[in-house]
C-alpha positions in Angstrom: 56.3 -141.8 44.2 57.0 -143.0 40.3 55.0 -145.6 41.0 51.7 -144.1 42.9 52.1 -141.3 39.7 52.5 -144.1 36.8 49.8 -146.1 38.5 47.4 -142.6 38.2 48.1 -141.7 35.1 47.1 -145.2 33.2 44.2 -145.7 35.4 43.5 -141.9 34.0 44.2 -143.0 30.2 41.7 -146.2 31.0 39.0 -144.1 32.0 39.3 -141.9 29.2 39.5 -144.8 26.7 36.3 -146.2 28.6 34.4 -142.9 27.8 35.7 -142.4 24.1 34.2 -146.2 23.6 30.9 -145.2 25.3 30.8 -142.0 23.0 31.6 -144.3 20.4 28.6 -146.9 20.8 26.4 -143.8 20.7 25.4 -143.1 17.2 26.0 -139.1 16.8 22.0 -138.8 16.0 21.2 -139.9 19.8 24.5 -138.0 20.4 22.8 -134.7 18.8 19.4 -135.8 20.3 21.2 -135.8 24.0 22.5 -132.2 23.2 19.0 -130.9 22.4 17.2 -132.2 25.0 19.7 -130.1 27.5 19.2 -127.1 25.5 15.4 -127.8 26.7 17.4 -128.6 30.4 18.7 -125.6 30.1 15.7 -123.6 28.5 13.7 -124.6 31.9 16.7 -123.9 34.1 17.0 -120.6 32.7 13.0 -120.1 33.4 13.5 -121.4 37.0 16.5 -118.9 37.6 15.7 -115.8 36.0 11.8 -115.6 34.8 10.2 -117.5 31.7 10.4 -113.6 29.8 13.5 -114.0 30.2 14.5 -117.4 29.2 11.9 -117.4 26.3 13.9 -114.0 25.2 17.3 -115.8 25.5 16.1 -119.2 24.0 14.0 -118.4 21.1 15.0 -117.5 17.5 14.3 -114.4 15.9 11.8 -115.4 13.8 10.2 -118.4 16.4 6.6 -118.4 16.4 4.3 -118.3 19.7 0.6 -119.4 19.2 -2.0 -116.5 21.2 -3.9 -117.5 19.8 -3.3 -117.5 16.4 0.9 -117.2 15.2 2.8 -114.3 16.4 6.6 -113.5 16.6 7.6 -114.9 19.9 10.3 -112.5 20.2 7.9 -109.4 19.6 5.5 -110.9 22.5 7.9 -111.6 25.2 9.9 -108.3 24.3 7.0 -106.2 24.9 5.2 -108.4 27.8 6.2 -107.5 31.6 8.0 -110.2 33.9 5.6 -112.1 36.1 5.4 -113.8 38.9 5.0 -117.5 38.9 7.0 -120.1 37.9 6.5 -122.3 34.4 8.4 -125.4 34.5 8.8 -128.3 32.0 10.3 -131.4 31.2 11.4 -133.3 28.4 10.6 -136.9 27.7 11.1 -137.2 23.9 13.3 -135.9 21.5 14.0 -136.5 17.8 16.5 -134.6 15.8 17.1 -134.9 11.3 19.9 -136.6 10.0 21.7 -133.7 9.1 21.6 -132.7 12.5 19.4 -128.8 11.7 16.2 -129.7 13.2 14.7 -131.6 16.4 11.7 -131.5 18.4 11.3 -132.1 21.9 8.0 -132.6 23.9 7.2 -133.2 27.6 4.6 -132.3 30.6 4.7 -128.8 31.9 2.9 -127.4 35.2 2.2 -123.7 36.8 2.9 -122.5 39.9 1.8 -118.8 40.3 3.7 -117.8 43.3 7.0 -119.7 42.4 8.1 -123.2 43.4 7.5 -123.3 47.0 3.5 -123.1 45.5 1.1 -126.1 44.5 0.9 -126.2 40.7 -2.8 -125.1 39.3 -2.5 -125.3 35.4 -0.6 -128.6 33.9 -0.3 -129.8 30.1 1.7 -130.8 27.5 4.1 -129.1 25.4 5.8 -129.3 22.0 8.8 -127.2 20.6 10.7 -127.0 17.2 13.9 -126.3 17.5 16.5 -125.2 14.5 20.7 -125.2 14.9 22.0 -122.0 14.4 24.7 -121.0 12.5 26.8 -120.4 16.0 26.0 -124.5 16.7 23.5 -123.7 19.7 20.0 -125.0 19.7 16.6 -122.1 19.1 13.6 -123.0 19.3 11.3 -122.2 16.4 7.8 -123.0 17.2 6.8 -123.4 20.5 2.9 -125.1 20.9 1.0 -127.3 23.5 -1.8 -128.3 24.9 -3.2 -127.9 28.8 -5.1 -130.6 31.0 -6.9 -130.6 34.3 -4.4 -132.8 35.8 -1.0 -134.1 35.3 0.2 -136.7 33.3 3.4 -137.1 33.9 6.6 -139.6 32.9 10.2 -139.0 34.1 11.4 -141.7 31.5 13.4 -139.9 28.5 13.2 -141.5 25.0 14.1 -141.7 21.3 12.4 -143.4 18.6 13.2 -146.5 18.4 14.3 -147.2 15.0 16.4 -145.6 12.7 18.4 -145.3 9.4 21.6 -144.0 11.0 23.9 -143.7 7.7 25.6 -140.6 7.6 24.9 -140.3 4.4 21.6 -138.6 3.2 20.2 -137.2 0.1 19.4 -133.3 -0.3 16.8 -134.0 -3.1 14.0 -132.9 -1.0 15.0 -130.0 1.0 14.3 -125.7 0.9 11.5 -124.7 -1.0 11.1 -128.1 -3.2 10.5 -130.1 0.2 8.2 -127.2 1.9 6.0 -127.6 -1.1 6.5 -131.4 -0.5 5.3 -131.4 2.8 2.2 -128.8 1.8 0.8 -131.5 -0.6 1.7 -133.9 1.9 -1.4 -132.3 3.6 -3.5 -131.5 0.7 -3.7 -135.2 0.3 -3.8 -135.9 3.8 -6.6 -133.6 4.1 -8.4 -134.8 0.8 -9.0 -138.2 2.1 -9.9 -137.2 5.9 -12.6 -135.1 3.3 -13.7 -138.4 1.6 -13.2 -141.4 3.4 -13.1 -139.7 7.5 -11.0 -139.7 10.3 -10.0 -143.5 9.8 -8.2 -142.1 7.0 -5.3 -141.3 9.5 -4.2 -144.8 9.4 -3.0 -144.0 5.7 -1.0 -141.0 7.1 0.2 -141.9 10.8 3.6 -143.5 11.8 3.6 -146.8 13.9 5.3 -144.8 16.9 3.2 -141.3 16.1 2.6 -139.2 19.0 -0.7 -137.4 19.1 -1.5 -134.3 22.3 -5.3 -133.9 22.5 -6.6 -130.8 25.0 -7.5 -132.6 28.6 -6.0 -136.3 27.6 -3.0 -138.4 28.4 -0.5 -138.2 25.3 -1.3 -141.0 23.4 1.8 -142.4 21.6 1.3 -145.8 18.8 -0.8 -145.8 15.7 -3.5 -147.9 17.2 -4.1 -145.8 20.2 -4.4 -142.9 17.9 -6.2 -143.9 15.7 -8.9 -144.9 18.2 -8.9 -141.4 19.8 -9.5 -140.0 16.4 -11.8 -142.0 15.5 -13.8 -141.6 18.7 -15.1 -138.2 18.1 -18.4 -138.1 15.5 -18.2 -135.4 13.4 -16.2 -133.3 10.7 -12.5 -132.7 10.7 -11.2 -130.1 8.4 -7.5 -128.3 8.2 -5.9 -125.9 6.1 -1.8 -125.6 6.2 0.1 -122.4 6.1 3.3 -122.9 6.4 6.0 -125.8 6.1 10.0 -126.5 6.8 12.0 -129.1 6.8 15.5 -130.3 7.2 18.7 -130.2 5.4 19.3 -133.9 5.0 15.3 -133.6 3.7 13.8 -136.0 6.1 12.1 -134.5 8.8 9.9 -131.5 8.2 7.0 -130.1 10.4 3.6 -127.8 9.1 1.6 -125.7 11.1 -2.3 -124.4 10.4 -5.7 -123.8 11.4 -8.4 -126.5 11.9 -11.9 -127.1 12.0 -14.0 -129.7 13.8 -17.7 -129.9 12.6 -21.1 -131.5 13.6 -23.0 -131.1 11.1 -23.1 -127.4 10.1 -22.0 -126.1 13.6 -18.2 -125.7 14.2 -18.1 -127.5 17.8 -13.8 -126.8 17.9 -11.2 -125.1 15.9 -8.1 -123.5 16.6 -4.4 -124.1 15.2 -2.5 -127.6 14.2 1.1 -128.1 14.3 2.5 -132.1 12.6 5.6 -133.6 12.2 6.5 -135.3 9.3 9.3 -138.0 9.0 10.7 -140.4 6.2 10.2 -143.4 7.0 10.5 -145.0 3.6 7.7 -142.9 3.1 6.4 -140.0 4.7 4.4 -140.4 7.6 3.3 -138.2 10.6 5.3 -139.0 13.9 3.9 -135.9 15.6 0.0 -134.2 15.5 -0.9 -131.3 17.9 -4.4 -129.7 17.9 -5.2 -127.1 20.2 -8.4 -125.5 19.8 -8.6 -121.6 21.0 -10.3 -120.2 23.9 -14.1 -120.5 23.6 -15.2 -116.4 23.3 
């Protein structure tokens, strides 16, 4: 009996050592990304169990933004909205967090079933959500945006950035108001270069692993694919940023504002955009989402 108990205890100790060793092999930043992904899964599960309205009210920050089509306070929007039938479901396939672990984002496919889980989906797209760590250590989202498509573009493979600086040391020189001013200045420089050189100027600002979301298009991953899509449109793109925010570590931030796409003097498309900027030696755009307003 004692030998059996001893062997059981030894097995448990060995198992605990294996778990701790496996966790140590994963960087802290990877663990933080997994925690963010879990928050996203919890959000989606809450929507399936209790409905979209209650789930959004639980997981959105008090100052969280939705686009209807312009930016509105999400908490107020969902508080005033009556519960509706139907299931909005989604799944994260990519996530990243700042080195400070206080700011992150997720993206992946979404679909809508008007009569619940047994119904066929009738609407599809890709969502994009920015999350902030709260004072109690929980993740709440501060911005939710996405694009629609006529057919699903799905992937069940979860990915994180391939190349990262995993050092726990980081500078605080570009956070707070200075960092937000920096990002807005980068946006202006970016817009000015596009105005001067046209859409190929995206080459100077996109990261090699950039992700692009556009209406009725498969999510594009990688600079070459992104440039092919951007350069394929004939016309003039312009934008005006309105808000920027940045992580405490000064290495990850986002901007949003309005854009216009024109052909000659005719406005072909206008709407809102969101970009995520990441310090990769130089600041680069790692996420670019453009969502046109509904046609009137």
